[in-house]
Structure formats: structure tokens, C-alpha cells
TITOR-869934 format. One line per 10 residues: number of its first residue (from 1); their letters; for each residue x, y, z of N, C-alpha, C. Coordinates in Angstrom, 3 decimals, m for minus. Layout:
<recs>
NUM	a	X:Y:Z:X:Y:Z:X:Y:Z | ...
</recs>
This chain:
<recs>
1	mprgtpdwge	m20.999:38.313:67.262:m22.405:37.984:66.968:m23.070:37.475:68.250 | m24.276:37.970:68.553:m24.959:37.522:69.775:m25.171:36.018:69.748 | m25.068:35.427:70.915:m25.245:33.984:71.028:m26.658:33.590:70.632 | m26.743:32.518:69.847:m28.037:32.012:69.446:m28.543:32.590:68.147 | m27.817:33.574:67.597:m28.225:34.167:66.314:m27.582:33.393:65.172 | m28.371:32.862:64.243:m27.787:32.063:63.157:m26.937:32.933:62.225 | m25.879:32.302:61.658:m25.013:32.979:60.689:m25.437:32.535:59.297 | m26.115:33.453:58.591:m26.603:33.116:57.258:m25.578:33.445:56.164 | m24.392:33.891:56.554:m23.406:34.332:55.559:m22.984:33.239:54.593 | m22.920:32.019:55.079:m22.449:30.944:54.202:m23.438:30.640:53.079
11	yspqgevsks	m24.697:31.121:53.228:m25.697:30.851:52.192:m25.905:32.049:51.267 | m25.226:33.133:51.538:m25.395:34.328:50.704:m24.640:34.175:49.396 | m25.005:34.943:48.350:m24.308:34.854:47.068:m22.819:35.137:47.227 | m22.011:34.343:46.521:m20.562:34.470:46.631:m19.983:35.049:45.350 | m18.965:35.890:45.491:m18.252:36.425:44.327:m16.910:35.736:44.182 | m16.468:35.544:42.944:m15.198:34.868:42.678:m14.043:35.846:42.892 | m13.152:35.499:43.788:m11.970:36.325:44.038:m10.867:35.957:43.058 | m10.578:34.692:42.924:m9.598:34.216:41.953:m9.856:32.750:41.685 | m9.475:32.307:40.513:m9.669:30.915:40.160:m8.640:30.046:40.877 | m9.074:28.887:41.353:m8.145:27.977:42.005:m7.347:27.217:40.953
21	ldlaeiavrl	m6.144:26.808:41.330:m5.285:26.039:40.457:m5.359:24.567:40.839 | m4.953:23.731:39.903:m4.847:22.319:40.207:m3.855:22.120:41.354 | m4.170:21.224:42.276:m3.324:21.042:43.450:m1.918:20.568:43.081 | m1.802:19.736:42.051:m0.481:19.279:41.622:0.345:20.444:41.091 | m0.317:21.339:40.357:0.371:22.521:39.845:0.889:23.386:40.991 | 0.051:23.593:41.991:0.454:24.392:43.147:1.626:23.731:43.868 | 1.569:22.432:44.027:2.630:21.715:44.725:3.962:21.870:44.012 | 3.941:21.758:42.677:5.174:21.895:41.908:5.735:23.303:42.044 | 4.881:24.300:41.867:5.358:25.678:41.910:5.874:26.056:43.296 | 5.187:25.617:44.342:5.641:25.926:45.689:6.895:25.139:46.055
31	gspviydrng	7.040:23.959:45.466:8.184:23.116:45.781:9.438:23.473:45.021 | 9.332:24.312:44.002:10.487:24.673:43.200:11.036:26.029:43.629 | 12.350:26.118:43.846:12.937:27.398:44.240:13.204:28.325:43.056 | 12.929:27.872:41.850:13.233:28.661:40.656:12.322:29.883:40.581 | 12.921:31.043:40.402:12.143:32.281:40.298:12.292:32.936:38.929 | 13.108:32.355:38.064:13.377:32.983:36.770:12.208:32.853:35.808 | 11.472:31.758:35.891:10.393:31.513:34.942:9.455:30.464:35.533 | 8.195:30.841:35.688:7.195:29.880:36.156:6.015:29.834:35.194 | 6.297:30.081:33.923:5.245:30.045:32.910:4.856:28.601:32.594 | 3.714:28.482:31.915:3.262:27.177:31.465:2.507:26.409:32.535
41	tvlfmdtfqy	1.841:25.348:32.081:1.123:24.429:32.961:1.949:23.156:33.099 | 2.229:22.753:34.305:3.118:21.614:34.540:2.460:20.313:34.098 | 3.172:19.577:33.252:2.728:18.274:32.788:3.412:17.151:33.562 | 4.668:17.406:33.952:5.465:16.373:34.629:6.589:17.064:35.397 | 6.914:16.510:36.568:8.065:16.994:37.333:8.767:15.833:37.990 | 10.097:15.912:38.062:10.871:14.917:38.803:12.041:15.618:39.477 | 12.211:15.375:40.769:13.353:15.897:41.515:14.312:14.778:41.913 | 14.095:13.588:41.376:14.965:12.426:41.561:15.010:11.926:43.011 | 13.981:12.273:43.791:13.963:11.792:45.166:13.760:10.284:45.240 | 13.184:9.708:44.174:13.015:8.254:44.117:14.045:7.607:43.199
51	glirwvvnak	15.120:8.311:42.936:16.147:7.776:42.060:15.784:7.933:40.595 | 16.157:6.941:39.798:15.986:7.026:38.343:14.968:6.028:37.827 | 14.001:5.645:38.666:13.048:4.605:38.270:12.153:5.050:37.114 | 12.009:6.352:36.907:11.158:6.842:35.819:11.912:6.974:34.501 | 13.216:6.817:34.527:14.049:7.162:33.386:14.713:5.942:32.752 | 14.917:6.015:31.442:15.781:5.067:30.739:17.199:5.601:30.854 | 18.137:4.778:31.289:19.512:5.215:31.544:20.461:4.538:30.577 | 21.333:5.332:29.951:22.322:4.793:29.025:23.656:5.496:29.272 | 24.522:4.853:30.038:25.839:5.412:30.370:26.900:4.775:29.478 | 27.676:5.611:28.812:28.742:5.129:27.926:30.043:4.950:28.705
61	aectisacdt	31.098:4.576:27.984:32.400:4.357:28.609:32.873:5.620:29.326 | 33.518:5.428:30.461:34.054:6.515:31.292:32.961:7.345:31.964 | 31.728:6.816:32.001:30.642:7.570:32.619:29.759:6.640:33.444 | 29.364:7.110:34.604:28.330:6.439:35.388:27.217:7.449:35.668 | 25.980:6.958:35.664:24.813:7.802:35.913:24.088:7.243:37.125 | 23.836:8.106:38.105:23.216:7.625:39.333:22.496:8.761:40.040 | 21.691:8.381:41.036:21.097:9.364:41.932:22.146:9.743:42.968 | 22.245:11.024:43.259:23.286:11.529:44.142:22.651:12.179:45.369 | 23.132:11.847:46.562:22.570:12.424:47.779:23.502:13.438:48.445 | 24.539:13.890:47.727:25.434:14.909:48.271:25.224:16.277:47.641
71	kaiigpkslk	24.543:16.318:46.495:24.228:17.579:45.824:22.748:17.550:45.453 | 21.993:18.533:45.906:20.567:18.580:45.594:20.078:20.011:45.696 | 19.088:20.337:44.882:18.472:21.663:44.948:17.058:21.592:45.505 | 16.371:20.469:45.241:15.031:20.239:45.784:15.014:18.824:46.358 | 14.693:18.682:47.612:14.645:17.350:48.193:16.037:16.797:48.472 | 16.138:15.481:48.644:17.396:14.885:49.105:18.375:14.467:48.015 | 17.938:14.443:46.742:18.798:13.855:45.716:18.816:14.677:44.434 | 19.773:14.324:43.583:19.856:14.863:42.229:20.305:13.743:41.294 | 20.307:14.046:40.019:20.836:13.136:39.002:22.299:13.498:38.760 | 23.173:12.504:38.712:24.607:12.764:38.573:25.201:12.013:37.387
81	fafsgtstdl	25.849:12.757:36.503:26.692:12.181:35.456:28.126:12.287:35.973 | 28.767:11.166:36.262:30.133:11.158:36.779:31.077:10.595:35.725 | 32.030:11.410:35.303:32.984:11.004:34.269:34.348:10.752:34.898 | 34.996:9.676:34.449:36.341:9.346:34.934:37.417:9.719:33.923 | 37.011:10.130:32.741:37.954:10.508:31.691:37.198:10.945:30.451 | 37.926:11.099:29.346:37.316:11.530:28.095:36.222:10.562:27.671 | 35.062:11.100:27.327:33.923:10.280:26.899:33.117:11.081:25.896 | 33.445:10.902:24.626:32.792:11.696:23.587:31.469:11.096:23.127 | 31.198:9.844:23.516:29.887:9.270:23.232:28.870:9.858:24.211 | 27.655:10.084:23.737:26.632:10.694:24.566:26.079:9.709:25.596
91	syvgltppfl	26.227:10.038:26.855:25.527:9.322:27.922:24.243:10.084:28.196 | 23.171:9.360:28.529:21.909:10.081:28.669:20.925:9.355:29.576 | 19.936:10.137:30.019:18.713:9.591:30.609:17.566:10.088:29.739 | 16.552:9.250:29.563:15.443:9.600:28.685:14.104:9.301:29.333 | 13.089:10.052:28.902:11.763:9.931:29.489:10.700:10.225:28.451 | 9.629:9.429:28.454:8.432:9.737:27.684:7.324:10.051:28.681 | 6.852:11.303:28.718:5.831:11.668:29.710:4.550:10.878:29.505 | 3.753:10.717:30.546:2.576:9.850:30.481:1.412:10.422:29.692 | 1.461:11.714:29.363:0.355:12.327:28.632:0.867:12.959:27.355 | 0.049:12.927:26.331:0.428:13.484:25.032:m0.396:14.738:24.786
101	yfnrngyeit	0.281:15.856:24.711:m0.435:17.114:24.491:0.517:18.071:23.795 | 0.164:18.505:22.604:1.037:19.355:21.817:0.528:20.794:21.782 | 1.305:21.728:22.212:1.134:23.139:21.897:2.489:23.796:22.092 | 2.590:24.816:22.910:3.913:25.361:23.217:4.433:24.650:24.460 | 5.432:23.820:24.242:5.946:22.959:25.298:7.247:23.514:25.864 | 7.430:23.336:27.173:8.662:23.741:27.828:9.408:22.546:28.382 | 10.733:22.539:28.183:11.607:21.507:28.728:12.565:22.214:29.682 | 12.442:21.947:30.960:13.138:22.745:31.974:13.954:21.855:32.907 | 15.200:22.264:33.181:16.028:21.558:34.155:16.800:22.570:34.997 | 17.283:22.109:36.141:18.297:22.839:36.892:19.564:21.993:36.855
111	amwddpyifl	20.711:22.634:36.633:21.957:21.888:36.455:23.113:22.589:37.156 | 24.120:21.791:37.531:25.318:22.309:38.183:26.534:21.524:37.716 | 27.632:22.236:37.453:28.868:21.628:36.979:29.969:21.760:38.024 | 30.854:20.747:38.099:32.113:20.925:38.817:33.306:20.728:37.882 | 33.000:20.689:36.576:34.038:20.551:35.549:33.562:21.270:34.290 | 34.271:22.303:33.829:33.818:23.064:32.663:33.955:22.331:31.340 | 34.645:21.181:31.361:34.854:20.444:30.114:33.715:19.464:29.811 | 32.741:19.394:30.691:31.579:18.548:30.452:30.507:19.360:29.737 | 30.078:18.884:28.580:29.024:19.526:27.797:27.688:18.887:28.168 | 26.655:19.706:28.273:25.321:19.223:28.639:24.337:19.561:27.533
121	ildgqlyyng	23.485:18.594:27.186:22.506:18.764:26.116:21.108:18.505:26.661 | 20.211:19.427:26.378:18.788:19.257:26.680:18.098:18.987:25.349 | 17.563:17.782:25.211:17.074:17.295:23.919:15.595:16.945:24.022 | 14.758:17.646:23.262:13.333:17.349:23.204:12.959:16.795:21.848 | 12.447:15.574:21.821:12.100:14.909:20.569:10.580:14.804:20.452 | 10.073:15.307:19.354:8.639:15.255:19.076:8.395:14.332:17.886 | 7.578:13.311:18.112:7.173:12.406:17.037:5.702:12.669:16.746 | 5.431:13.060:15.507:4.059:13.464:15.198:3.750:13.227:13.722 | 2.718:12.418:13.472:2.205:12.166:12.121:3.298:11.797:11.121 | 4.146:10.853:11.519:5.140:10.312:10.595:6.439:11.081:10.515
131	nnygfgvkia	6.622:12.103:11.350:7.862:12.867:11.360:8.462:12.927:12.758 | 9.779:13.057:12.792:10.508:13.285:14.040:11.095:14.693:13.991 | 10.703:15.506:14.978:11.207:16.876:15.068:12.198:16.912:16.227 | 13.462:17.191:15.905:14.516:17.169:16.917:14.862:18.558:17.411 | 14.475:18.852:18.659:14.805:20.136:19.280:15.914:19.909:20.299 | 16.903:20.772:20.321:17.956:20.592:21.304:18.808:21.824:21.501 | 19.344:21.958:22.718:20.322:23.002:23.015:21.497:22.353:23.739 | 22.675:22.902:23.498:23.901:22.366:24.091:24.659:23.500:24.774 | 25.116:23.239:25.995:25.889:24.224:26.745:27.308:23.696:26.921 | 28.291:24.517:26.492:29.700:24.167:26.567:30.400:25.176:27.481
141	pvahklyvwg	30.497:24.902:28.779:31.046:25.885:29.718:32.462:26.343:29.395 | 33.353:25.413:29.031:34.744:25.789:28.787:34.886:26.716:27.590 | 33.969:26.589:26.619:34.001:27.443:25.428:33.105:28.666:25.573 | 32.351:28.741:26.669:31.408:29.846:26.915:30.341:29.925:25.817 | 29.969:28.761:25.286:29.064:28.764:24.136:27.738:28.063:24.412 | 26.721:28.582:23.728:25.395:27.977:23.690:25.080:27.646:22.243 | 24.647:26.396:22.009:24.316:25.942:20.655:22.845:25.531:20.586 | 22.292:25.614:19.388:20.967:25.079:19.125:21.091:24.042:18.018 | 20.295:22.969:18.115:20.320:21.924:17.098:19.469:22.363:15.922 | 20.131:22.620:14.785:19.438:23.110:13.605:19.027:22.005:12.666
151	atdwitvasd	18.729:22.362:11.440:18.237:21.400:10.462:19.270:20.327:10.126 | 20.566:20.677:10.213:21.609:19.713:9.842:22.715:19.563:10.880 | 22.899:20.552:11.740:24.034:20.505:12.662:23.804:21.485:13.819 | 24.765:21.500:14.757:24.715:22.457:15.843:25.085:23.850:15.348 | 24.345:24.848:15.820:24.561:26.236:15.419:24.843:27.057:16.677 | 25.901:27.872:16.624:26.247:28.709:17.765:25.246:29.851:17.914 | 24.667:29.953:19.099:23.720:31.027:19.409:24.403:32.147:20.178 | 25.297:31.785:21.103:26.003:32.779:21.914:27.384:32.250:22.270 | 28.334:33.185:22.392:29.713:32.824:22.740:30.171:33.527:24.012 | 29.229:33.959:24.814:29.558:34.679:26.042:28.818:34.108:27.250
161	inidatgdvw	28.632:32.788:27.239:27.960:32.122:28.354:28.974:31.884:29.473 | 28.649:32.334:30.651:29.551:32.152:31.791:28.924:31.193:32.798 | 29.516:30.012:32.884:29.058:28.981:33.811:30.098:28.806:34.912 | 29.672:28.949:36.144:30.542:28.703:37.291:30.608:27.194:37.508 | 31.769:26.601:37.224:31.914:25.146:37.297:32.674:24.726:38.546 | 32.354:25.345:39.670:33.004:24.992:40.933:32.230:23.952:41.722 | 31.036:23.574:41.222:30.216:22.601:41.924:29.379:23.200:43.029 | 29.166:24.521:42.960:28.409:25.194:44.013:27.228:26.012:43.497 | 27.083:26.137:42.186:26.081:27.045:41.623:25.119:26.281:40.712 | 23.824:26.402:41.007:22.802:25.790:40.170:22.349:26.768:39.088
171	yfiklvvdav	22.083:26.237:37.898:21.617:27.048:36.774:20.249:26.552:36.308 | 19.418:27.511:35.977:18.090:27.227:35.437:18.161:27.268:33.912 | 17.692:26.198:33.275:17.735:26.095:31.817:16.358:25.673:31.337 | 15.768:26.456:30.439:14.436:26.118:29.939:14.350:26.371:28.445 | 14.042:25.311:27.703:13.831:25.392:26.261:12.341:25.360:25.987 | 11.857:26.334:25.209:10.443:26.387:24.831:10.331:26.211:23.323 | 9.437:25.299:22.909:9.244:25.022:21.489:7.758:25.080:21.153 | 7.480:25.402:19.924:6.122:25.383:19.394:5.914:24.028:18.732 | 5.348:23.079:19.482:5.219:21.711:18.979:4.208:21.604:17.848 | 3.218:22.481:17.831:2.193:22.417:16.781:2.776:22.803:15.424
181	nakyvglkln	3.569:23.859:15.417:4.149:24.358:14.163:5.596:23.939:13.962 | 6.114:23.076:14.870:7.472:22.542:14.767:8.505:23.658:14.642 | 8.493:24.577:15.606:9.433:25.694:15.602:10.011:25.904:16.997 | 11.218:26.444:17.013:11.781:26.896:18.279:11.107:28.193:18.705 | 11.045:28.428:20.008:10.568:29.702:20.554:11.718:30.431:21.233 | 12.307:29.827:22.252:13.403:30.483:22.946:13.998:29.627:24.033 | 15.075:30.140:24.612:15.748:29.462:25.710:16.018:30.469:26.812 | 15.825:30.040:28.055:16.152:30.871:29.197:17.259:30.204:29.991 | 18.334:30.945:30.227:19.440:30.502:31.071:19.501:31.476:32.244 | 19.009:31.034:33.389:18.761:31.928:34.515:17.875:33.082:34.050
191	drffdlsayt	18.305:34.313:34.212:17.452:35.429:33.814:17.744:35.948:32.411 | 18.554:35.232:31.661:18.902:35.656:30.304:18.071:34.880:29.288 | 17.439:35.599:28.358:16.583:34.972:27.358:17.236:35.028:25.982 | 17.173:33.912:25.256:17.697:33.828:23.901:16.541:33.512:22.954 | 16.311:34.377:21.996:15.261:34.182:21.003:15.744:33.160:19.974 | 15.050:32.026:19.888:15.441:30.962:18.955:14.461:30.819:17.791 | 13.581:31.798:17.630:12.518:31.674:16.626:13.041:31.634:15.190 | 14.278:32.061:14.979:14.845:32.052:13.621:15.429:30.694:13.246 | 15.471:29.757:14.195:16.096:28.460:13.939:15.042:27.380:13.697 | 15.398:26.438:12.835:14.515:25.331:12.471:15.063:24.026:13.023
201	pkiqassepn	14.247:23.204:13.657:14.746:21.925:14.185:15.024:20.937:13.049 | 15.712:19.883:13.410:15.940:18.824:12.438:14.659:18.020:12.262 | 14.251:17.802:11.007:13.014:17.079:10.707:13.341:15.889:9.816 | 12.878:14.722:10.205:13.085:13.526:9.391:11.907:12.573:9.568 | 11.739:11.725:8.565:10.625:10.775:8.606:10.823:9.764:9.726 | 9.705:9.329:10.313:9.775:8.376:11.413:8.522:7.507:11.421 | 8.703:6.266:11.805:7.569:5.347:11.931:7.105:5.214:13.379 | 7.681:6.006:14.282:7.308:5.956:15.697:5.912:6.531:15.906 | 5.206:6.062:16.908:3.888:6.637:17.218:4.039:8.063:17.744 | 2.938:8.791:17.748:2.971:10.159:18.249:3.353:10.176:19.735
211	mlclfiqafq	4.397:10.949:20.056:4.831:11.039:21.446:5.836:12.174:21.608 | 6.006:12.577:22.863:7.041:13.527:23.255:8.088:12.792:24.071 | 9.354:13.117:23.858:10.434:12.503:24.624:11.399:13.584:25.100 | 11.917:13.401:26.300:12.933:14.286:26.830:14.190:13.487:27.116 | 15.333:13.983:26.629:16.621:13.372:26.916:17.536:14.427:27.543 | 18.239:14.026:28.585:19.288:14.850:29.171:20.592:14.113:28.896 | 21.480:14.752:28.148:22.686:14.093:27.659:23.924:14.850:28.127 | 25.024:14.123:28.262:26.275:14.764:28.665:27.453:13.994:28.074 | 28.565:14.717:27.855:29.809:14.074:27.453:30.997:14.897:27.957 | 32.127:14.201:28.141:33.322:14.809:28.714:34.381:14.982:27.629
221	taaqagnvyv	34.906:16.190:27.481:35.870:16.476:26.417:37.316:16.482:26.900 | 37.552:16.297:28.183:38.912:16.310:28.723:39.221:14.990:29.410 | 40.523:14.666:29.459:40.963:13.416:30.088:41.089:13.620:31.595 | 39.963:13.834:32.254:39.964:14.067:33.690:38.607:13.710:34.272 | 38.568:13.538:35.576:37.317:13.225:36.254:36.523:14.504:36.487 | 35.205:14.371:36.417:34.342:15.521:36.635:32.889:15.104:36.647 | 32.036:16.009:37.115:30.620:15.686:37.254:29.743:16.842:36.803 | 28.549:16.469:36.356:27.484:17.444:36.149:26.237:16.868:36.815 | 25.496:17.746:37.486:24.329:17.330:38.258:23.070:17.976:37.688 | 21.979:17.238:37.719:20.670:17.774:37.344:19.781:17.663:38.572
231	gstiltinep	19.304:18.807:39.058:18.560:18.812:40.302:17.075:18.583:40.147 | 16.536:18.982:38.988:15.099:18.828:38.758:14.823:18.933:37.276 | 13.685:18.418:36.880:13.230:18.568:35.504:11.718:18.753:35.509 | 11.246:19.667:34.674:9.824:19.954:34.558:9.454:20.030:33.086 | 8.372:19.389:32.715:7.807:19.521:31.373:6.523:20.320:31.481 | 6.360:21.307:30.607:5.170:22.162:30.656:4.487:22.237:29.297 | 3.242:22.672:29.322:2.485:23.006:28.131:1.922:24.416:28.341 | 1.250:24.933:27.327:0.617:26.261:27.413:1.622:27.374:27.700 | 2.825:27.255:27.143:3.818:28.315:27.309:3.406:29.543:26.490 | 3.700:30.755:26.974:3.340:31.955:26.229:4.211:32.144:24.998
</recs>
């Protein structure tokens, strides 16, 4: 452009190329290495870089729960369940997200095992209008099984789950539920999808206020030391 000639382009009518996203949403998506599923709008994310200050921690006998700086998928730390022996009582960390919004919700974690005898449970609890809706999935590496928490008990969904429990492989796990209609939608384990729409969660009366809760639970079924790690957790809404 010749020197001294004004540029009027910035004042001309503009066309929309694409809608911008919330900066927090962009940060989460760019910061996560997961490529299997990026659906939904992020409500909450934690990579445990600040330890467990956001979580309620309940470690049972033969188990310690801590932030770990030797195994991580995003940032410097992960969550570690360390077992020294058989521990059939559920050890867990729990969280109530700061915002309440019900539609199709996603509960997502990345996890890694160095012991196939440790079972991991992803538990989403919905309290709404006097009822507690219990959604949950359980992964049993040694049995190659995936379970869903039904109306009365655990139900086997698959018996061909292959988990590498060498302590070197991270797995993507995402449970999607229809919180409005109190129904399961599905589960994604890496690139494998399991349709859970035929299953009903456990429903019981509750006096708790309306809220969403996420619990990550683990227990050890063998008399040996072992660990399971959680590298990240994301809660989403607006799932398809």
C-alpha cells in the first residue's frame, strides 16, 4: 500500500468465519493429549498438578492415596492409589463440581495400571429432586471384564477387555449419562464404544440437595503390592 494512504479495511463489514470458543474450553482441549473423544462442553478439569486439594480423600486399610510425580500424562503429577496388600474396602477420592447443570453429562478419566488385580470404578452420583441416581462402571483387568452398576448390582457388559498392566500404558475412560432422564448412554474405553442405553442406574430416595458428584474408587483383590494411576479427570455437559 502506498505510504500515507489510509487502510479502511478494519472498518469494512466483517463476515463470520467461525464462532470462537470459551478460552477455558480451548485450554483444556489443547492441554489434553486424548484423541479418542473430545465431545461435550468442559465443566471441570483436574490434572492433579496441585495435588489433591480439590478432592475428598478416603483411603482404606492397605491403601494410600497421594499425588505422584513419577507417572503423569499431563503436567508433572498424577493421582496414585498404592496398595500394599489385599484391600476389598473401597478407597476413593470424591469431588462435587462447582456448577450444577444437568443434561447429558460425561465423566472422563485417564488411568494406568501396574497390577491387573486392582479394580477401578468410575462412579457418578446424581442427586436430584429427592432421589439419588447411581451411575457407575467397573474395570477388572485380571478378569478382562467391564461392569455397569445396575438397579441392584453390578452387571457384566463385556468379558474381553484387555488392559496392559505393566505401568506403561494410559487408558482413556469416559462414561456418558443422560442426567435429565436418569439413563445411561454409553462408555468409551480408548477407541472402543459400549452402548449402555439398555441399563438402568440404581435409584433410591435421598434427602441430599441437588448436586453432581464424581468418585474414583479402587480396591485390590490380591495379597500383593500394586498401583493404579489417574492422570486426569474431566467433567462435561452437552454430550451428543
